N, C-alpha and C positions, 0 to 999 in steps of 0.2 A: 548276714545282715543285709538290710536294704542297700543296694549299690548306690553309693553317693557320687562316685566319680569314676569315669572310665576314660581311658586314653584315646584321643582322636586318632583315626587312621589317616588323617590328612597329611600328605607329605610336605614337610617344610624344608626349604633349602637351608643348608648350613650357612650360606652367605647372609641370611637374614638375622643370624644370631650375633649379638654384640661381641666383637673379637678385637683384641689389641694384638697387632702383629709386630714381630721384631723384638729381639731381646733388649736392644739398646733403648727402645721406646718404653718397653715394660719397666726396665730398670730405672729410667728417668722419671716416669709418670705414675707407676704403680709399684713402687719399691716395697710396699708392705707385703706384697704377694711373693717375695723372694724367699721368705723364711716363715717360721712359726715361733712359738715361745722357746723352742730349743735353741734358737739363734744359730743353727748350722746354716751354711751357705748352699744355695741352689747351684746347679750347673746351668749354663745358658739354655733357655728354652724359647721356642718360636711363637707360641700362641697362648693368649690368655682369654678364655671364654667366660661370658656371663649369661648363660641361658636363663630365661624367665619362667620356663615351665618344662614339663616332661617331653612335650613334642619337640621343643628346641633342643633339649638335652639328647634325645634319641637321634636327631639329625646330626648333631655334633659327633656323637659316638660312632655312628655308622660311617661318617665321612673319615674320621681318624682311623677307624678299623680298616676301611678299604685302602687307605694309604699307609697302613702299618706304622702309624705314629703313636708312640706311647702317651698315655695321659695320666695325670695325677689329679686327684680330687681334693678340693679344699672346702672347708666350711668356715668356722669362725677363726681358724688358725691359732687355737689356744693349746695345741698339743705340745708335749715336752720331749718328743722323740723324733721329730723331723718327718712325721708321716706324710704331711702335705707339702713338703719342700720338693719342688720339681727337680728331676734329674734328666733334663732334656725334654724334647717333645712339646706337650701342651699341658697347661694347667686349666682345669675347669672348676670354676667357683660356683657353689650352690647357695650362695648367700641370699639370692632372690627367691629361693624356695621357702617362703616365710609365712605361709598361710595355715590356719587351722581349718581342716576340711570337714570335720564332723565330730559330734559329741553324741554318744549313744550308750544305752545300757544293755549289757549282755543279758538276754532273757533267762539264761540257764544259771549263770554264776551270780547274777545281780550286780556285777562290777560295772561302774561307770568307766567308759573307755573314751579316749580322745584320739582322733586321727589327725596327725600333724605332719606338715611337710618338714623335711629335715633341717632346713635353715633356721627354724625357730630356736631362739636361745632358751636355755633353761631358766634364766631370769625372767624373760617375757612370759614363758609358760607359767611360772609360779605366780606372776602378777595377775594374769588372766584368771587363774583359778581362785585366787584370793578375792578378786572383784566380781567373779562370775560374769565377765564381759569378754566376748569373743567377736571382734569386729567383722571378721569374714562371715561368720555364721549369722550375725544379726540381719544381714541384707540378702541372705539366701532365699530363693523362691521355692526351694524344695520343702514340701509339706512335712516330710519325715524329719528333716533337720529342725524345722521350727517347732514341731511337737516335742522332740527330745530336748531341745534347748529350754523350752518352757518348763518341762518336767524337772530338769536339772536346777533351774533357778528357783523352783518352788520347793526343792528338797531343803529341809531345814539345816542339814549338815553342811559343813565346809569340807572341801576335798583338796588333796595335794598329790604331787607326783613324788614318791619317796626317794629315788636316787638323788644324791646331792654331791656330785663332784665339786671340789673346792672352788673351781673356776666356773661361776654361774653364768658367765658370758659365753660359755661353750655352747655349740649348737647341739640340738637333740640328735641329729644324724651322726655327728662326731662322737657323741657319747655312746651311741648304739654300736658303731663299728669298732669301737675300742672296748666295749663292755665296761664303760667307766664306772667308777665307784667313788666313795668318799667316806665321811665319818659315819653316816647312817647305815652304811653297808653292814655294820656290826649287827644291827637288828633286822634290817629289811632286805639284805642281799644286794648284789650289784644290779646294773641296768637289765641284764638278761632276765631277771626274775619278774620284770614289769612290762616286758614287750609281748604283745599279743598278736601282732601281725606286721609284716613289712612288704613293701614293693621294692624289688631290686632289679636294676638294669645290668645286663650282662655285657660282655666285651663287644658283642656284635650289634648292640643297640636294641635288642629285644629284652623283654622283662619277664619276671616271675612275680606272682602274687602269692605270698606264703603266710597263711594264718597259722597260729600255733595250734597244735593238736590234730593236724590233718595228714602230714607226710612224715613217715618214719623210716629209718634205715631197716633193711631186712636183718634177720638174725645173723647173716653172714657179713653185715656191715656195708651193704650195697645200697646206693641210691640210683634211681633213674628219674630224671626230671625233664619236663618239656617246657620250652619257652612259648611266647605268644605266636610264633610261626610254626609250632609243632616240632621244632628241632629238639632232639633228645640229647641228654648229657648223662653218661653213666660213670660212676666212680665208686671206690671203696674208701670209707673213712679211716683215718689213722686208728691204730689200736693200742697206743701207749696209755699208761695210767696218768691221770692228772694229779697235781700236787694236792695234799690235804690242807689247803689254805687258799686264801684270796690270791687270784692269779689272772693276769692278762698276758701270759707268756705263751704265745703260739695258738694253734687252732684247737677249738673245743671238740671233744669227742666223747662218746659214751655209747654203751650197747643200745642198739635200736633207738638212737637219738632222734629228736625232732629236727627236721630240715632247717627250721628257722634258726636254730642254735649254731648251725655251721656258719652262718653269715654274721651273727652277732659276735663281735670281738675279732672278726677276721681282718680288720684294718683295711678293708676295701680291696683286698687283692683278688676276691672272687666276683665282686659286683659292686654296683653303686646304689646305695639305699636312698630312695627319694621320698618315701613317706613311711610313717610308723604309727601303729595303733598301740597306745600305752594304757595300762590300767591305773586308776586313781584309787586313793585310799582316804577314808574319813580322817579329817584333822582332829587331833586330840590336844587338850591343854597340856603344856609342858612346863617343867621346872628345870632350870639349868644350875649346876653347881660347879664351882672351881674349888677343889679341895687342896689346900696347901699342906705339904709334908716336909720332913726334915732331910730327905735325900732322894736321889734317883732310885736307889734300891728299895726304899720304902714305897715309892710310887709303883714299882713293879709288884711288890707284895700286895699292895692295895688293889691293883688291877686284877690280880689273880683271885683275891678274896671276893671281890665284887662279881666277877664272872662265875665263881663257884657257888654263889648263894642263889638257890632256886627261887627265893622269894623276892629277888630284885630283878627288874627288867630295864636295862639301860638301852636307850636308842643308840648311843655311841659312848666310847671311852677314848679320850684324847689325852696326849701326854705333853708336858712342858719340862724339859730337862733343866738342871741347874743353870747351864750356860744359856739356855733359851730365856729363862726368867731374867738373868742378868742383862741380856740384850734388850729385853722389853723394859727393864728398870731404867737402863741408860736412856732409852728413847723417851720414856715418861718424863724423866728429869729435863731432857732437852726440848721436848715438844709436848707438854701436858695436853694441849687441845687436840692433838692428833690421835691420842689414845682414847680419850673419853671414858676412862674407868678410874676408880680410886687408885691411889698409889699402891703398888705391890708391897706387901708386908716385908720389912727388912729381914726378918728371920725365915722367910720362905725360901727353901732350897730346891723345891721341885713341886709339881702340881699335876693333878688329874682333873680333866674337864669332862663332865658327863651330863646327860639329860635324861629325864624320866617323865612319864605321864603322871598326872595327878588330877584330882577332882577339886576344882575351885569352889564348888558349892559345899564342900565338907566344912564343918565347924572348926575342925583343927586338922592340920596336916600331920600325919603320923610318920615320923622319921626314925622310929625306934629300931627297925630292922637295919636301916642304913647306918644309923649311929653305932649300933652294936658291931657291925662289920668294920667300920672305921676305927673304933676303939681297939678292936682285936689286933689291928695292924699298928698300934702305938700312936695313932693320930687322933685329932680332935675335930669334930664337926664345927666347933666354934671358930676354927681357923679356916673359914671358907667364905666365898662369895656365893650368894644365892639370889636368883632372880626368876620371876615367872611372868611378868608382863612382857608383851611382844617387843616393846622398846628395849627392855633389858636383855632379852634373848638375842636380839640383833646385835647389841653392843658386845655381848660375850663372844659372838662369832667373829665380829670385826677384830676383836682383841686377838683371837687365835690367828687370823689371817695377817696380822701385823708382823708375825715372825718371818715368813718367807718374803714379805714385802721389804722389810728392813735388811734382810740378807741380800736381796737383789740390789738395793741401794749401795750397800758396801762394795759389792762386786763391781757395780757400774763405776764407782769412783776409782777402784784399783785398776780397772781396764784402761783408764786414761794413761797409766804408766806402763801397763802390760796389756796391749790390745788383745792378745790371744788368751787372756785369762777367763775362766768361767767357774761358777760354783760347781761343786760335786755333791749331788743329792742322791742318796740311795732310795730304791723303790723295791726293797726286798721284803718278803714275808715268810714266816716259818710256822709250823704247827704249834699249838698251845704249849706242849711240853718243852719246847726249846726257847721260849721267850727269855728266860733268865740267861741261858747259854749265849744267845745271840747278843743280848745287851752287854754281857761281860766282854764278848769279842769286840763289839763296837767301842766300848769305853777303853779297854786296854790298848787296842790298836791305835786309836786317835791320841791317847795320852802318850804312849811310847813314841809315836811319830812326831810329837810336839806340834800337832796341828791346832789351828784355831777351828773350833767345831761346836756344834750344838745339835740337839735332837728334839724332834716334836713329831706329832702325828698320831696315827690310828693304832694305838697300843692295844685296843680291844681285839684287833685282828692280828696282833703281833707284827704290825706293819709300821715300823718307825722310819721317819725320814732323817737320816744322819746327814747333816750338811757340813761339809768341809769347806772353809773359806780360805783358799790358797792366798798366800801373801805375795808369791811370785811364781814364775813358770816352773821352777824346780819343785817348789812345794806342790804345784798342781800335778806334776808328773808322779811324785811320790804318792799323792792322794789317789790317783788313778790306779796305781798298783795295789794300794790298800783296798780300794773298792772291789777290785777283781778278787782279792782274797776273801772279802766279805761274801761276795756272790758265790764263790766256790763252796764256802762253808754252809751258806743257806741251802744250797742244793743238796749237800750231804745230809742236812737235817730234814730233807723232804720238802723244802720250801720252793718259792718261786723267785726268779730273777727280776720279774716285773709284776708287781702286785696290782697296779692300777693304771699305769701309763702306756702300756703296750710295748712293742719291740721297735717298730718304726725303722729308721735308718741308722740308729746309733747304738742299739743294744745287741747287735749281731753276735759279738764275741761272748756276751753273757748268755745269750740264747743257746749257744752251742754247749754251754755247760750243763744245760737241762736235758738236751735231746741228743741222741746218737745220730750219726749220718743216715742210718736207715730210717729212723723216725722222721727226720727232716725230709727225707725223700718221699715218705708217705704223704706229707703235707703238700709237697711239690706236685705229686700225682693228681691231687684234687685240683690244684691250681691249673695244671695243664689241661684237665678235662673241661673246666669252665672257661678258661682263658688261654687257649692253645698258643696264641701268638705272644702271650706275656705282656700285653700292653697296659694292663691296669695297675696303677700305683707301683711302677718299677722301683726296685731297691728296698721296698718295705718288707720286713720280716726276714727274707732270704738274702738280702744284699744284692749287689749287682753281679 
């Protein structure tokens, strides 16, 4: 494509970059940077940098590299596995990398592509696409940018970026390096499926521009790449098989794979992604349905039936267990205005939430195929909520998000008595044929252990979030043991120990359930080739 932006060769002093020095000062004045949503604690670190652009970032990296100081990269800090929690050295925040650099159409595929700096949030990205307003582009003097922007605005279709991690305040860069996914992964795939190009800075401050479809591993699994200074890096990709399910557990690998996929989902241990080209998709009219059923087991049956029907195409399939509905019911009674939905039916014991495309211009909506499938599972479409206006669709999603929000409030209150307490939420996924097996394991284990628990999440991908709410520290310890048993069984079923949150600093022991020492060493060899001093994101994936 037309070159929109090239990195200046002007040498910037690292001293010109905003930097907060000294752990005590950082802790007192910038305490939010000490952790992420995982709430694990950092170890003391000496520097907190806020580069404004790639030139400043390069200067910081080169200086830290020369001094052998490890650096951790932070974006929106919404991660749940401690990936951006510093373990000494320096923390480099990319929050000021918040510009849209280009919007253009691929002349071969016809896709509209957006080139975005990695600090842009997913929520901001969605808002810009809805309004077709891009502040950075509006003032550009580049004729190509203005021509493409005008073409996009004149396109009668509306467009969106399909990946939808639950936390829309997450940064695009964070979602790329974790290969984030969410409900719509069921239909559209994870972030990887929508990335068409990246720029990634290596540990020495030089960078690679990697478009999709240009650099592939040799038949022997070898890559040799060259950075901006002509330095070469040669390595062999790992050769283990990936699980047959949704997974963010470890480094991606495939025969003759595309180089770009090595960095997507690598959690920043190979390089620092600063900009991304993502593909957009035409927005379709949607209808959302919350189907109430008589039991969690009936919800499982309905999920499998909906998946197996070739005439039905769901964007997502989400699950509310009996305990989850009870939690929402209690909150509705306590705070009706916070929920913004009708009262849950008293006889509803479980539910499936799904979304489908539909034609609003049709004289009548045809639900016959859907209704037939629901009836076959012993349920009735009359026991459902249905919405298709944008306001209703948004309310349905808020309703779904109230579950983890309410869980977090409960844990926060209990932490006042037990400061070390935290919730236990699974992030396991298994192949389709083991959904029922895994659910029975979850249900029986939590019931036998007398835990307070609930389940919700991406049942379409066999990826349920089992949340154990420990009442005290002993309960928490027992819950951790049960989580380990769940993870072990998920791996035996051919599944993943981390389906969407990555490994970070807190899933190391589960990571080792999936991979042998030899396979982990294969990952380390790639790390050593690209970052021989091991200064990028220390502690992530491999531990310290």
